[in-house]
C-alpha positions, 0 to 999 in steps of 0.5 A: 431496508436493503441489506449487505454484509459490508459497505465500503466507503471509498473506491480508491485502490484500498477500498477496491482491494478490500472489496475484492478480498471480501467477495472472494471470501464469500461476503456481499459488498457495496462500495460508495464513492464520493467522486463521480469519476476516478481521480486524475490527481497525480499521486504514486508513480510506483507500487511497492512489493507488498502491494504489488504482490497483493494484486498478483495474488488476485489475478492482476499480474498481466495488467501490472506488466502492461502498465509497467511497460507503458511507464518504462516506455515513457521513461525511455522516451524522456531519457532520449530527450533529456539525457540520463534519467533518475535511475542513475546506475541503471538496473542496480538502482532499487529506491531512495531514502530522503532523495538519496538514490543509494539503495542497491539491488545487489545488497537486498536479500530478495531483489526480485521483490521490487517496486513496479513502475506504474501510476496510481491511476493504472493501479486503480483502473485494474482493480476496478476491472477486477471488481467489475468482473467479480460483480462488485457494485460500485456507486459513485457520486454518493456522499455518506452523511450519517451512520448508526451502529447497532448491536447487530449491524450498521445503518448507513445513509448517503446523498447523491444526485439521484436522491438519498440512499440508505442500507443496513450492513454488518460492517462498515469499512472506511477507505475514504482517505486522510480526511475521512468523514467516516472516521470522524463520525465514528469518533476515532482519534487521529493524533499526530503532528501538524504540517510544517512544509509543502510538497508539490508534484506536477507535470509541466512544460518549460520555456524551450529557450531555457536549459533543461533541468537535470534529472534526479534528486537535487538539494539546495538552500531553498529545498528539494527538487526531483525531475523525472523519470517521466516527461515533465514530472516535477517533485518539489519540497518547499520548507517555507511552511504549509500552504495557506489553503491546502485545498486550493487548486495548484496553479502554474504561477505557484509551481513557477514561484516555488521552482524559482525559490528552490533552484534560485533561477528564473525558470519559466513554466509555460504549461501545467498539465497536472498538479498536486499539493501535500504537506508533512501532516503525520497522523495515526488512528488510535485504533483501526476498529470502533465496534463495527466500523473499521479503517484502512489506508489513509483513513487510518494513517497519513504521512509525507509521500517520501519513498511512495510508501502510502499505496503499499501500506494501504494495500497491505491493510486491505489484504490483512483485513479482507479475509479476516472480515469475510471469515467472520461473516461466514460464521467460521471465526469469532469477531475477536479475530478483528483484534489482530487487524489493529495489532498487526497493521498499526505498528507497521504504519507507525514505523512508516510514519517514523521513517518519513519524519526521519527523511524530512529531518535530513532533507531540510536545507540547513547545515545540521541536516546536511551533516546528518545526511552525509553520515546516512549516505556514508552508512548506506555504503555498508551492505547490511545498512543498505539492506536495512534501508531497502527492506524498511522502504519496501515494507519487506521488513514487516513481521507480525508478532505471532509468538513464534521463534521461527523468523519466517513465521509472521513474514509476508511470503513472496511468490515462489515455484512449488515443484514436486508435481506442480511443474510451472505452478507458483505459490501465488497461482494457487492463491487466486481464489483467496484461500489459505495454502499449506505447503507440505514438504513432509514425506508422510503428508501428516500436515495435509491430513490435519489441515484437510480435517480442519477446514476446506478453506486451505489448499494443500500442495506438496513441495520438494523441499521444506520447511512446511508452511501454513500461509494465510490468504494475505500471504502471512506465514502462520506456521512452519515446521521441519521434516514430519513435525506438525507441532503447533500446526493445530494451534495455528489452524485454531487461531486463524481458520477454525477455533473448534479444532480439538 
């Protein structure tokens, strides 16, 4: 039987980034994908700062800039044809909560850590290119049918058009979406709330004789509507109930009927180029690990798509899991390190599920929801409240509980110039190979000496100003110290990089 360190089920963005993280950490990987070709379904239109930064740390900054430039060009073209686009307020716009486009850049603590406008297909394509460059094997049209966990590994079986396959791995990672067959076969509970509404995202054409839809968000007595910022892009939230058949193809007639119900006008859709349907089904796995099977992305959590948080959340899962699993496979860390994956990432998902439910509550077309919506809009005029919503929706409020009183410890650090002999070099520039980083701002370099003696998996760089920081491969600050103090550094190294120190 063939063997590999890790089998990943699912070749979407989360599965591909998990594979990249593992290979950079020295593991061998096989990715199995049910679909014969990449999905063309319309999903996320942007990528949040934590997901964007995970890709930037792995060498995809130029690809993201190109993808964003294409998106911006499409928005400008749409604006020229249709008038002001969804981003009313221009560059000061920084996101929305429940269709309230009130989150302002000038109220945010880190306004440069922003969403980048690019669709999910572009994100998946650049990840596939990076995986290919790293020699990661991806097999498409492979449907996993069975796996058996043993004390020392997992045996995985699948079917494909060319026959059946079987392989033995040390760990199996499920990145196969909200209906994950891997999660179901592992017996991991997936409790939550059933769907109550139906959401649509589509690219359409209208009868040219009709008035154009106004760009931006609109709440009516029939539901919610957003038009733009891309040509023909339509998002609708229908409160008449969940779909009778959520897997049925979306039709032009269905889009037209829902649009008429929400707007109250006889809008005629003449063409449907792309259409997707979701519900507010909201579920969270009891655990992200069952033995040697782990969950990431939508396989671990599903929620309504408000604010485009799902892709950001899943990519941060991959960044958190990949380096830890690779360290275990290298034999440098105990398997208990995986306990921190669920304990760190599950509360983050729980918070996202909560805010998407809250958004739905104030989008409903009834007077009570409208009254609460008005109060939320008024509160968002205060800078500190606006910052709260901005950090919640972007994920920048994330802080893992690492037991430190220092606020920066447990935070996911953004890119920054390093200075002091590192002219033109930024933090993310030195994180491309998946290693940890010590930023040593001490005058005597004691922190760097301790780290160098503990592990070769951390790159030490000098900085002009403090504090000194130990940064995990997922950009989480694991330790910080002022001046020449190294108190707590060895404990952090022992916890995350080498348990045998001392």
